[in-house]
N, C-alpha and C positions, 0 to 999 in steps of 0.2 A: 098347383105348383108346376112351373115349367122347368125344363132342363137347365135353365140359366139361373135358377135359384138354388144354390147349394144349401144343404142342411148343416148347421153349425153343431159340432160335437166337441164339448170341452172335456178335459181330462184324457184326451186321446193319446197323449204321450206316456200314459201310465203303463203298468205291467202288461205283458202279453197275457191274454186270458182275462183281463179286466173287462168290466162292463163296456166302457167307452170304445176300446179297441175292437171288441167283438161287434159292437154296433156299426162301427166304420166298415168292417168287412162285410157284414150282412147287407148294409145299405148299398155298398158298391156292387155286390153280387146281384142285387135286384135292379141295378142300373140307375141308382139315384146319385146325383153329385153330392160330394161331402167336402166340407171345409173343416179340417181337424185343427183345433186350437191346442198348441203345445207350448211348454215353457222354454224348452231348449231345442236347438237345432242339432240333434245328435243322431245316433244310429236308429233310434226308434222313430224319429221324424222321417228319416230316409226310408225306413220300412213302410211308413204310411204313404209316402210319395210313390214308392214302387208298387204299392197295392192299388194306386189310382186316385188317392185323395189329394186335394189341394191342402197344403200345410200352411197355417198361419202361426208364426212364432211371436209370442207376446206374453204379457203379464196380466193375469186376470185381476190384479189389484191396481192396474193403471187404466183409468177410464178412457184415455185416448186409444190405447190398444184395443180395448173391448169394443169401442165404437167403430174402429176401423175393421175389426173382424166381422162385425154385423152387416157391413155394407153389402147389399144384394141378397142378404139372407132373409128368409121368411119364417123358418122353423128352427128352434133352438133346443138342444139337450144340454142340461147343466148338471155337472157333478165335478168334484175334485177331491183330492186326497184330504182326509180329515185334518184340520189345522185351525189355529186360533182365529184366522181371518176368513173363515169359510163364509160367514154371513155377510162380511164386507164385500167379498167377491160377488156373491149372488146379487147383492143390492146394486152394485155397479152394473152388472149385466142387465138387471131389470130396468134400471134407470136409462141405460143406453137403448134398450129395446123399446121402452115407452117413448123416448125422444124420437126414435126413428119412425114410429107410428104405423108400421105396416106388418107387424109380426102376426103370423097366423097361429102359432102354437109355441108355448114355452113349457117343455117337459122337464120337471125337476125331480131328480132322484132323491127322495126323502127316506124316512125310516118308519117302521111299523109303530114305534112308540108314539108318533104323532096322533095315532088313532085314539089314544087315551090321555095324551098330555093336554088336557083342557085347562082353560084359565082357572076354573073352579078347583081342579085337582092341584094345580101348581100353587095356589094361594091358600090352601088349608094349613092348619098348624103343622109343626114339624113332626109331632107324633102321629098325626093322621096320615101325613105323607109316608112316614116310615111303615105304617101298617099297610097302606095301599101298595107300596112298592115291594113288599115282601119281607119287611122286617130287618133288612141288612143295610139299608141306605135311606137317607132322608131327601135326596134330590136326584135329578137326572144328571147325566154327564154333560160336560161343556159342549160336546159335539151334538148331542141330542137337543140341547137348548138352542144351538145354532140353527138346527133344522126347524125348530119351532119358530124362531125369528124369521127364517127364510120363507116359510109358508105364510106368515103374516104379511111380510113385504110383498109377496106376489099377490096376495088377496087385495091389499090396498092399492097395488099398482094398476089394477084394471086390465092387466094383460090376459090373453087367452091361455090359461094355465092348466096343466095336469100334474098332480102330485102322485108320484109312484112310490108308495110307502112299503119298503121291503123289510121283512123280518131278518133275523140273523142269516148271513150268507153261509152256505155250505163250505165256502172257502175261507171263512173267518179264521184269524190266527189261533183262537181258542181251540179250533178243531183240526188245524193243519200243522203249520210249520212249528208252532210252539211245542208240539207233542212228538216231534220226530225222534228225539233221543229215547224217551221211554217206550215209544212204539217199537223201536228196534229191539227192545227187550221183551216185547209181548205184553206191555202194560199200557193202559189208558187211564192216566191219573187226572181226574177232573173233580172240581168241588161242587158238583151239581146234585148230589144226593140222588133222589128218585125223580127229579124234575124231568119234564119232557120238552122236546124241541121239534120244530118242523122247519128245518133250514131250507132256504131257497137257493137254487143253483144259479150261478151268475149267467150261464148261457140262456136260461129261461127268462131271466130279468132283461137281458139285452134284447131278446126276441120281442118281448112285450113292448119295450120302449120304441123299438123300430116300427112295430105295427102301429103304435099311436102316432109317431111322426109321419108315417106315410099317409095315414088317413085320420087326421086329428079330430075332425068335426064331431064324431060320436062321443068323444072323450073329454071335450073341453069343460072346464069348471068342475071336474071330478077328481076325487082322491081315491086311489085304489090301495087297499090293505092286502098285501100279498105274502103268502107263506108257501113252503113246500107242500108236498102231497100227503105227508103222514107224520103224526106225532110219535116220537120214540124217546125212551129214556136212554141213559148212557149204557145200560146193559145191551140194549138193542143196537146202539152205535158200535159197541165192541164187536158184535157179530159182523157188522159191515166192514170194519177195519180188518178183521180176521179174514174175511172173504177176499179182500183186495190184496192183503199181504201174504196170503197163503200160509198162515200160521195162527196159532191160538193167541187171542188178545183178551186180557182180563181187565175189566173195569175196576179201578182202585179209587174209591171215594176219598176225597181230600177235604181238609178244612179250608174255608174260603180265604181267609187272610193269609194263611201260610202259603196257599197256592199262588195268590197274587204276588207275594214276596219272592217266591221261587221262580215264577215263570214270566213275570212282566218286568223286564230289565230295561230301564230307560237308557242305559249305556248302549245296549244292543239296538234299541230303537233309534238312538241318535246316529249310530253308524249306518243304519239302514236308510233313515230319512234325511240325514245330513244337516239337521237343524235342531238345536236344543229346545227351542220353543215348541216345535212340532212334536218332538219326542215327549215333552211334558204333557202336551195336550192329548196325544194319542194314548200315552200311558194312563192318564186320568180317565179317559173314555173306556179303555179296556178293563181297568179295575172296577169301575162302576158297573160296566156291562156284566162282569163276572158276578157281582152281587145281585144284579137284577135277574140274571138267569137262575142263580141259586135260590132266589126268593120266589120264583115261579112266574115272573112277568112275561116270559116268552112261551108259556104253555098256551099257545093260541093256534088255531087252524082256520084257514079261509079257503073257500073254493073259487075266489075271484081269479086266481091265476089260470086255473083250468078253463074258466069261462072265457077269458081273454085269448088264451092260446088255441082253444078249440081242441085240446088234447090234454091228457094227464101230464102234470109237470114231471120233470126228471127227479129222481130220488137222490138221497144222500150217497147211497152206494155208487150211483152213476158218477157223481162228482168225485168221489174218492178214486174211482177207477181211472178217471181222466186227470188226476192231480199229478203233476210232474214229480214233485217231491216224493209222493207215496209210491209212484212207479219205480223211482230209483231205489227206494227203501225195499220194495218187494224184490227187485233184482238182487240187491245186496243180501237179503235174507235167504234167497234161494241158493246162494253159493256155498 
């Protein structure tokens, strides 16, 4: 790859601290040219320009925009906010990449569920699916199905692909901003019983994707199933929150559907996302994810992240210590 071939990063206009923005900063710091694909030319786009990225303003659901963004690009990172048209957008990107014909690597941020979302599992009877998924749900979420479709599209495309399958993010809403009010009162209300999780820190995920993009050859045609470094139950997480907030935090087990009703508010999601269809999609994904966690489907641990990074992954506590919302809460609690 020469200095004249920028790396295309989609989702770059997302939140500060998100995977794409972290990747942009990492690549630029290493001296690699970056073309950041953003939906709007706003203050976040300007921040990317100031950091040194080339900014492309376009719509991932418009093939003409996607094809224009790919001109001169050889390596692609694809992700975007969960939404009903996620698979459509990836299919357009794959189609444009295949038509261009000179792509060296297409890195797709997928999810850990794809490691067990086999055709055989997805086509068993409803009761068999319910048993396999932990007893609380009979099917995967619409976003998880979108990732399954995306992986199939990339497989059929013949493109040089790497699927990065990440487990639950340490920054997941279930574990961060949805809990701010009860955490301020020293409580951790979650409907996960004694189930264990090994969340992955976004910073580590960005580092892995950058490493693959910079030197893709050893990774092509592979799918990596990535988790954080340690499995913990919610009592263990309560200790992490307590350490970060500087106060006692007590885990209060909740009933699954009552928690979904109380904490996943599509009105709030619509205000945050700005689109009713996206709010419904994200709400459905989060509710099913709650049931899957409570049913034990995220009780998984992989050493692939440490192998790829060449160092131990960061912990959940590290993520909480670097979470802006929790830092503000810790300051407020200390007053």
